[in-house]
C-alpha positions as CSV (number, residue, x, y, z in Angstrom):
1,X,107.5,98.2,85.5
2,X,105.2,95.3,86.6
3,X,107.9,92.7,85.9
4,X,110.5,94.7,87.8
5,X,108.3,95.2,90.8
6,X,107.5,91.5,90.9
7,X,111.2,90.6,90.7
8,X,112.0,93.0,93.5
9,X,109.2,91.6,95.6
10,X,111.3,88.4,96.0
11,X,112.7,88.5,99.6
12,X,115.9,86.7,98.4
13,X,116.6,89.3,95.8
14,X,116.0,92.1,98.2
15,X,118.3,90.5,100.7
16,X,120.8,90.0,97.9
17,X,120.8,93.8,97.2
18,X,121.9,94.6,100.7
19,X,125.3,92.8,100.3
20,X,126.7,95.1,97.6
21,X,125.3,98.2,99.5
22,X,127.2,97.2,102.6
23,X,130.3,96.2,100.7
24,X,130.3,99.6,98.9
25,X,130.0,101.6,102.1
26,X,132.3,99.6,104.3
27,X,135.1,98.9,101.8
28,X,135.2,101.9,99.4
29,X,136.1,105.3,101.0
30,X,133.7,107.1,98.6
31,X,133.1,110.1,100.9
32,X,136.7,111.2,100.2
33,X,136.2,111.2,96.4
34,X,135.2,114.1,94.2
35,X,131.6,114.8,93.3
36,X,131.3,112.8,90.2
37,X,133.0,109.6,91.4
38,X,131.1,109.9,94.7
39,X,127.8,110.1,92.8
40,X,128.7,107.1,90.6
41,X,129.2,105.0,93.7
42,X,126.5,106.4,95.9
43,X,123.5,106.6,93.5
44,X,123.4,102.9,92.7
45,X,123.1,102.3,96.4
46,X,120.3,104.7,96.6
47,X,118.6,103.0,93.7
48,X,119.1,99.6,95.3
49,X,117.6,100.9,98.6
50,X,114.6,102.2,96.6
51,X,114.3,98.9,94.9
52,X,114.1,97.1,98.2
53,X,111.3,99.5,99.3
54,X,109.4,99.0,96.0
55,X,109.7,95.2,96.5
56,X,108.2,95.4,100.0
57,X,105.3,97.5,98.8
58,X,104.6,95.1,96.0
59,X,104.8,92.1,98.4
60,X,102.5,93.8,100.9
61,X,99.9,94.7,98.3
62,X,100.0,91.3,96.7
63,X,100.4,92.9,93.2
64,X,102.7,95.5,91.6
65,X,101.8,99.2,92.0
66,X,101.0,101.1,88.8
67,X,103.9,102.1,86.6
68,X,103.6,105.8,87.4
69,X,104.1,105.0,91.1
70,X,107.0,102.6,90.6
71,X,109.0,104.8,88.2
72,X,108.4,107.9,90.3
73,X,109.7,106.0,93.4
74,X,112.9,104.9,91.7
75,X,113.6,108.1,89.8
76,X,113.0,110.4,92.8
77,X,115.3,108.3,95.0
78,X,118.2,109.4,92.8
79,X,116.9,112.8,91.4
80,X,116.7,114.4,94.8
81,X,120.5,114.6,94.8
82,X,120.3,117.2,92.1
83,X,120.1,119.7,94.9
84,X,123.8,119.2,95.5
85,X,124.6,120.8,92.1
86,X,124.4,124.5,93.1
87,X,127.1,124.0,95.7
88,X,129.3,122.2,93.2
89,X,128.8,125.2,90.9
90,X,129.9,127.6,93.6
91,X,126.6,128.7,95.2
92,X,125.8,128.0,98.8
93,X,122.1,129.2,98.4
94,X,120.8,125.8,99.5
95,X,123.4,124.8,102.0
96,X,124.3,127.9,104.1
97,X,124.4,126.8,107.7
98,X,123.5,123.1,107.1
99,X,125.6,120.1,106.2
100,X,123.4,119.2,103.3
101,X,120.9,121.1,101.1
102,X,117.7,122.4,102.7
103,X,115.7,120.1,100.5
104,X,117.5,117.1,102.1
105,X,115.0,117.3,105.0
106,X,111.8,115.7,106.2
107,X,109.6,118.6,105.0
108,X,110.1,117.5,101.4
109,X,108.7,114.0,102.1
110,X,105.8,115.4,104.1
111,X,105.0,117.9,101.4
112,X,105.0,115.3,98.7
113,X,102.9,113.0,100.8
114,X,100.4,115.8,101.5
115,X,100.2,116.6,97.8
116,X,99.7,113.0,96.9
117,X,96.8,112.8,99.4
118,X,95.2,115.9,97.9
119,X,95.7,114.6,94.4
120,X,94.3,111.2,95.4
121,X,91.2,112.8,96.8
122,X,90.6,114.8,93.7
123,X,91.2,111.8,91.5
124,X,88.4,109.9,93.3
125,X,86.1,112.8,92.7
126,X,86.9,113.2,89.0
127,X,88.2,109.9,87.8
128,X,90.5,110.8,84.8
129,X,93.7,109.2,83.7
130,X,95.6,112.4,84.3
131,X,94.5,112.9,87.9
132,X,95.1,109.3,88.8
133,X,98.6,109.5,87.2
134,X,99.4,112.7,89.1
135,X,98.4,111.1,92.4
136,X,100.5,108.0,91.7
137,X,103.6,110.1,90.7
138,X,103.4,112.2,93.8
139,X,102.9,109.2,96.1
140,X,105.8,107.4,94.4
141,X,108.0,110.5,94.8
142,X,107.2,110.7,98.5
143,X,108.2,107.1,99.0
144,X,111.4,107.5,96.8
145,X,112.6,110.6,98.6
146,X,111.9,108.9,102.0
147,X,114.0,105.9,100.8
148,X,116.8,108.3,99.9
149,X,116.8,109.9,103.3
150,X,116.8,106.4,104.9
151,X,120.2,105.9,103.5
152,X,121.5,109.5,103.8
153,X,120.8,109.8,107.5
154,X,123.1,106.9,108.1
155,X,126.0,107.8,105.8
156,X,126.5,111.5,106.7
157,X,124.9,114.2,108.8
158,X,121.9,116.0,107.4
159,X,119.6,118.7,108.7
160,X,116.6,116.4,108.9
161,X,114.4,118.8,110.8
162,X,115.1,121.9,108.7
163,X,113.7,124.6,108.8
164,X,112.7,124.0,112.5
165,X,116.4,123.2,113.3
166,X,119.5,123.1,111.2
167,X,121.2,120.8,113.7
168,X,122.9,117.8,112.0
169,X,121.3,114.4,112.4
170,X,123.0,111.1,111.8
171,X,122.2,107.6,113.0
172,X,124.5,104.6,113.3
173,X,125.1,102.9,110.0
174,X,124.0,99.6,111.4
175,X,120.5,101.0,111.9
176,X,120.3,101.5,108.1
177,X,121.4,98.0,107.3
178,X,119.0,96.6,110.0
179,X,116.1,98.6,108.5
180,X,116.9,97.3,105.1
181,X,116.8,93.7,106.4
182,X,113.5,94.3,108.1
183,X,112.0,95.9,104.9
184,X,113.4,93.1,102.8
185,X,111.8,90.3,104.8
186,X,108.3,91.9,105.3
187,X,105.8,89.2,104.4
188,X,102.6,89.7,102.4
189,X,99.5,90.8,104.2
190,X,97.8,87.9,105.9
191,X,94.6,88.8,104.2
192,X,96.1,88.0,100.9
193,X,97.5,84.7,102.1
194,X,94.3,83.7,103.9
195,X,92.1,84.4,100.9
196,X,94.4,82.3,98.8
197,X,94.5,79.5,101.3
198,X,90.7,79.7,101.7
199,X,90.2,79.4,98.0
200,X,92.5,76.3,97.9
201,X,90.8,74.7,100.9
202,X,87.3,74.8,99.5
203,X,88.5,74.0,96.0
204,X,86.8,77.0,94.6
205,X,87.0,77.0,90.8
206,X,88.6,79.8,88.8
207,X,86.1,82.5,88.2
208,X,84.8,82.6,84.7
209,X,83.7,85.7,82.8
210,X,80.0,86.2,82.7
211,X,78.4,85.4,79.4
212,X,77.8,88.3,77.2
213,X,74.2,89.3,76.5
214,X,73.1,88.8,73.0
215,X,71.6,92.2,73.2
216,X,74.9,93.9,73.9
């Protein structure tokens, strides 16, 4: 995952991913296709959107996030669409009165973010690999689902505020492309750049490991 996150952190690569997304949406009438062909066209665009978000996070942190976070972000950005399956199988249990399933709403991102916060707090109190991994997975899932909604809200109506309101929400498609461009060109934090520049300015040597004690 580290090498993938580093590759995606390239602003040129992130900008390059926007072109096929736009071409897919503006040239192919995929909304008129059946469920499977539509998914085969739409899901790669969701994955590319999530990749752009992961690249921006890596760039801002100055280093790749842990593998659990990265994989959870990418997988959840696609897996959330599994909630469409009940309707395809003949059940409207998740879609009655709304243009998309009830789980295609902001409450899912908020719930995942809250769970990630609780898991992160607990992992600080009891530092175990399992608790840290859980916190990373939940945080990555929150980012991945949010990246999914970033695309969905511009490609078709969705009940973003359900259960408060089932009213359909959709923003102009240009807003989505504009948001992707902004995310793709986000620079690293200045603190990272300043610390690097400061180290070069004073000619600080590469830190060396402390000598091991003969008694250890």
